[in-house]
GUKOLLUM-18660 format. One record per residue (C-alpha): residue number from 1; x negated, y negated, z; residue in one letter. Coordinates in steps of 0.1 Angstrom, whole numbers, plus 2048, in hexadecimal, padded with zeros to 3 digits. Layout:
NUM X Y Z A $
...
This chain:
1 434 302 7E8 M $
2 448 2F8 7C9 F $
3 434 310 7B3 A $
4 43C 32C 7CB E $
5 461 323 7CB A $
6 462 322 7A5 I $
7 452 345 7A3 D $
8 46C 351 7BC Q $
9 487 341 7A7 R $
10 47C 352 789 L $
11 47A 373 79B A $
12 4A0 370 7A2 G $
13 4A1 35F 7C4 R $
14 4BD 345 7C6 S $
15 4B8 320 7CE R $
16 4CF 323 7EC M $
17 4B7 33D 7FB S $
18 499 327 7F6 I $
19 4AA 308 804 V $
20 4B7 319 822 S $
21 493 326 82A E $
22 484 304 825 W $
23 49E 2F3 83B N $
24 499 30C 857 R $
25 475 306 855 A $
26 478 2E1 858 G $
27 46C 2DA 835 I $
28 47A 2B9 829 R $
29 47D 2A5 809 T $
30 465 288 803 P $
31 480 271 812 R $
32 483 287 831 G $
33 4A5 297 829 N $
34 4AE 2BB 82A Q $
35 4AB 2CC 808 W $
36 4CB 2D5 7F4 R $
37 4CE 2ED 7D7 T $
38 4D4 2D0 7BE N $
39 4B5 2BD 7C9 S $
40 4A0 2DD 7C8 L $
41 4AD 2E3 7A5 G $
42 4A4 2C0 799 H $
43 480 2C4 7A6 V $
44 47C 2E7 796 M $
45 487 2DC 774 S $
46 472 2BC 773 N $
47 459 2BE 756 A $
48 43E 2AF 76C R $
49 43A 2D1 77C N $
50 429 2DE 75C C $
51 416 2BD 755 G $
52 42E 2B0 73B W $
53 440 28E 739 R $
54 466 28B 737 E $
55 47C 26D 732 L $
56 4A1 26E 736 D $
57 4A1 294 733 G $
58 48D 294 714 E $
59 468 29F 711 L $
60 451 282 707 V $
61 43F 28D 6E7 R $
62 420 280 6D5 G $
63 41C 27A 6B0 D $
64 414 29E 6AA D $
65 435 2A8 6BA G $
66 425 2B9 6D8 E $
67 430 2B0 6FB P $
68 41A 294 70B V $
69 406 2A2 729 V $
70 403 28C 746 G $
71 3E4 284 75B D $
72 3EF 298 77A W $
73 3E9 2BC 784 T $
74 404 2D4 779 A $
75 410 2ED 793 I $
76 420 306 77A I $
77 41B 30F 756 T $
78 431 302 73A P $
79 43F 325 734 D $
80 44C 327 758 K $
81 45A 305 755 W $
82 46C 30D 735 M $
83 47A 32D 746 A $
84 488 319 763 I $
85 498 300 74B R $
86 4A7 31D 738 A $
87 4B6 32A 757 M $
88 4C6 309 75F D $
89 4D3 305 73C D $
90 4E2 329 73E A $
91 4F5 31D 75C R $
92 507 2FF 74D R $
93 52B 305 746 G $
94 52A 327 758 K $
95 537 334 778 R $
96 51A 341 78E V $
97 518 35C 7A9 D $
98 509 357 7CC Q $
99 4E7 35C 7BD K $
100 4ED 341 7A3 G $
101 4EF 358 786 N $
102 509 34F 76A P $
103 526 368 769 V $
104 542 357 755 A $
105 54A 339 740 D $
106 55B 31C 751 L $
107 57B 30E 742 P $
108 579 2ED 72F E $
109 58B 2DA 74A D $
110 577 2E9 767 H $
111 56C 2C6 772 R $
112 590 2B9 774 D $
113 59C 2BA 79A P $
114 5B4 2D6 79F S $
115 5BF 2CB 7C2 H $
116 5CB 2A9 7CF L $
117 5AC 29D 7E1 L $
118 591 2AF 7CC T $
119 573 298 7CB G $
120 57F 27E 7E3 I $
121 582 292 805 V $
122 564 291 81A R $
123 557 2A1 83A C $
124 55C 28B 85A G $
125 548 2A1 872 K $
126 52E 28E 886 V $
127 50B 29F 885 K $
128 4F5 2A2 8A3 P $
129 4E1 283 896 N $
130 501 26F 89A G $
131 507 26A 875 K $
132 527 275 864 V $
133 522 292 84B C $
134 536 280 82F N $
135 530 29D 817 M $
136 54B 2A3 7FC P $
137 55F 2C2 806 L $
138 564 2DE 7EE R $
139 583 2F2 7E8 V $
140 581 316 7F8 R $
141 59B 330 7F2 P $
142 5A9 340 812 D $
143 5C2 35A 80B G $
144 5E3 34A 7FE K $
145 5D7 327 807 V $
146 5B8 313 802 F $
147 5A2 2FE 818 R $
148 58D 2DF 814 Y $
149 56B 2EB 823 A $
150 54A 2D9 827 C $
151 52C 2E9 815 K $
152 510 2FD 825 A $
153 4F3 2EA 835 P $
154 4DD 2F7 818 S $
155 4F4 2E4 7FF A $
156 4F3 2C4 814 G $
157 512 2CA 829 G $
158 518 2D5 84D C $
159 531 2F2 84B S $
160 543 2E1 867 G $
161 566 2D9 857 V $
162 57E 2F1 845 A $
163 5A1 2E4 844 R $
164 5C1 2F3 835 R $
165 5C4 2E2 813 G $
166 5EA 2E3 80D D $
167 5F1 2D3 82E L $
168 5D6 2B9 828 V $
169 5E4 2B2 806 D $
170 608 2AF 814 Y $
171 5FE 298 82F F $
172 5E9 281 81A I $
173 605 27F 7FF S $
174 61F 275 819 E $
175 607 25B 827 L $
176 600 24C 806 V $
177 625 24C 7FB L $
178 62F 23C 81C T $
179 613 221 817 K $
180 61D 21B 7F2 M $
181 643 219 7FD G $
182 639 1FD 815 E $
183 629 1E9 7F9 A $
184 64A 1DF 7E8 D $
185 643 1C3 7D0 F $
186 667 1C3 7C1 S $
187 683 1AD 7CD A $
188 68A 1A9 7F2 A $
189 69E 1C3 805 E $
190 6C3 1C2 7FF V $
191 6D5 1C2 81F G $
192 6FA 1BD 828 D $
193 70E 1A6 810 W $
194 711 184 820 P $
195 732 17D 812 G $
196 744 19C 823 E $
197 755 187 83E T $
198 762 16D 826 E $
199 770 189 80F Y $
200 782 19A 82C R $
201 790 17A 839 A $
202 79D 16F 817 T $
203 7AC 192 810 S $
204 7BD 191 832 D $
205 7CB 16E 82B Q $
206 7D9 17A 80A L $
207 7EA 199 81B D $
208 7F9 183 837 V $
209 806 16A 81E L $
210 816 185 808 T $
211 824 195 827 D $
212 833 174 833 Q $
213 843 16E 810 W $
214 852 190 810 M $
215 862 189 832 K $
216 86E 168 824 K $
217 85A 155 83D Q $
218 849 141 821 V $
219 85B 130 804 T $
220 856 13A 7E0 N $
221 848 118 7D6 D $
222 82E 11A 7F2 R $
223 825 13F 7EC Y $
224 821 13B 7C6 F $
225 80D 11B 7CB R $
226 7F4 12C 7E2 I $
227 7F2 14E 7D4 L $
228 7DC 146 7B4 P $
229 7C2 137 7C9 R $
230 7BF 153 7E2 L $
231 7BF 16D 7C6 E $
232 7A4 15B 7B4 A $
233 78F 159 7D3 D $
234 794 17F 7DA V $
235 78B 188 7B6 A $
236 76C 172 7B7 R $
237 760 180 7D9 L $
238 768 1A3 7CE R $
239 752 19F 7AE A $
240 736 191 7C2 E $
241 738 1AF 7DA R $
242 737 1C7 7BC E $
243 719 1B6 7AD R $
244 708 1B7 7CF F $
245 70F 1DC 7D4 V $
246 702 1E4 7B1 A $
247 6E2 1D1 7B7 A $
248 6DD 1E3 7D7 R $
249 6E2 205 7C6 E $
250 6CA 1FB 7AA L $
251 6AF 1F2 7C3 Q $
252 6B4 213 7D6 E $
253 6B2 227 7B5 R $
254 691 214 7AC K $
255 683 21D 7CE K $
256 68B 242 7C8 R $
257 67D 241 7A5 D $
258 65D 22F 7B2 R $
259 658 24B 7CC R $
260 65C 266 7B2 R $
261 644 253 79C R $
262 62B 24F 7B8 D $
263 62F 274 7C1 S $
264 626 27D 79E A $
265 608 266 7A0 A $
266 5FB 27B 7BD L $
267 5FA 29C 7A8 V $
268 5D7 2A6 79E P $
269 5CD 29C 77A P $
270 5D1 2BF 76C R $
271 5F7 2BA 771 T $
272 5F8 294 768 G $
273 5ED 27E 783 G $
274 5D4 273 79E R $
275 5D6 263 7C0 P $
276 5C8 242 7B2 S $
277 5CF 22C 7D2 P $
278 5BB 245 7E5 L $
279 596 240 7E4 A $
280 58A 257 7FE E $
281 596 270 81A T $
282 582 27A 837 C $
283 58A 29A 84A L $
284 57F 2A1 86D H $
285 57B 2C2 87F P $
286 59A 2CF 890 R $
287 588 2DA 8B0 G $
288 59C 2FB 8B7 T $
289 594 31E 8AC A $
290 5B8 325 8A1 R $
291 5B5 311 882 G $
292 5D0 2FD 870 D $
293 5F5 302 875 H $
294 613 2ED 867 P $
295 620 2E8 88A S $
296 5FF 2D6 894 K $
297 601 2BB 879 W $
298 5F9 2A0 873 P $
299 5D6 2AC 877 P $
300 5C3 28D 881 W $
301 5C8 269 889 P $
302 5CD 258 867 A $
303 5BF 235 865 R $
304 5C3 221 843 P $
305 5A4 20D 83A V $
306 5A8 1F0 821 Q $
307 595 1F4 801 S $
308 592 1D8 7E7 R $
309 589 1EF 7CB S $
310 5A7 207 7D1 A $
311 5C1 1EB 7CC G $
312 5D3 1F6 7EC T $
313 5CF 1F6 811 N $
314 5CD 21C 812 L $
315 5AB 226 807 A $
316 59C 23C 821 R $
317 5AE 252 83B V $
318 599 25D 859 T $
């Protein structure tokens, strides 16, 4: 079976086509799983197929420099194996078409995530066997927007989830920022100044005393004896209030700065950040044929799950 698949691959057939045929026919891996294009590629490029030994990607060679031949039966010739390996090498660093043929060079940063949840968003659809798909979703362009979509069954996915990416990114960003805003490790919240009542009473007392003196209801001796003490109290309380207001404004400014900093941390690495407190996001099918729409969001119940490794309570959103 593998020898025939290798001949078909060398003849130009794609691994996707071979895997789809095998899965439809009920052919499973030695562990009982469905075949994937990656797993088939690993099997095809294994040097054991042609009877040679391989260790950590390098052929094991004897003292004469020739590959060491194993004591098992080879299913293909060394020439065919080298041809398969050459096809795989030609694909590295290249964009490939639907048949797996290289068509263009990939940019140097092609492995850097270009969207917020690249690499950490997974499929949450439940399969007929009761297990969650849990396959990492790929980014799929869709007109002016993009979608986080599950891979095809031949690639290990279920094709059951495709959610509008910009809305998902916005929803997750707001959820993370809200959670990070709740985790305030700075000073306690600054409320109303506790000395406001005393300040108003002392100021009123000074105004009444001055008004009585101007109406000649209080003698000069009594007025000028009480005045310095009241003015000192008013000045002290006014200074305390100004310091309190300044501290409250400073805390509010720190909150705004922290939110801007947290917002920048949610930008993908290509623009200088990464949602580090977010370990994983799970997307579920919407369940309607009309697709995503901003008026229908939030798109699913969000439930934070604690993660020790993430350093925050928001690690997985389901």
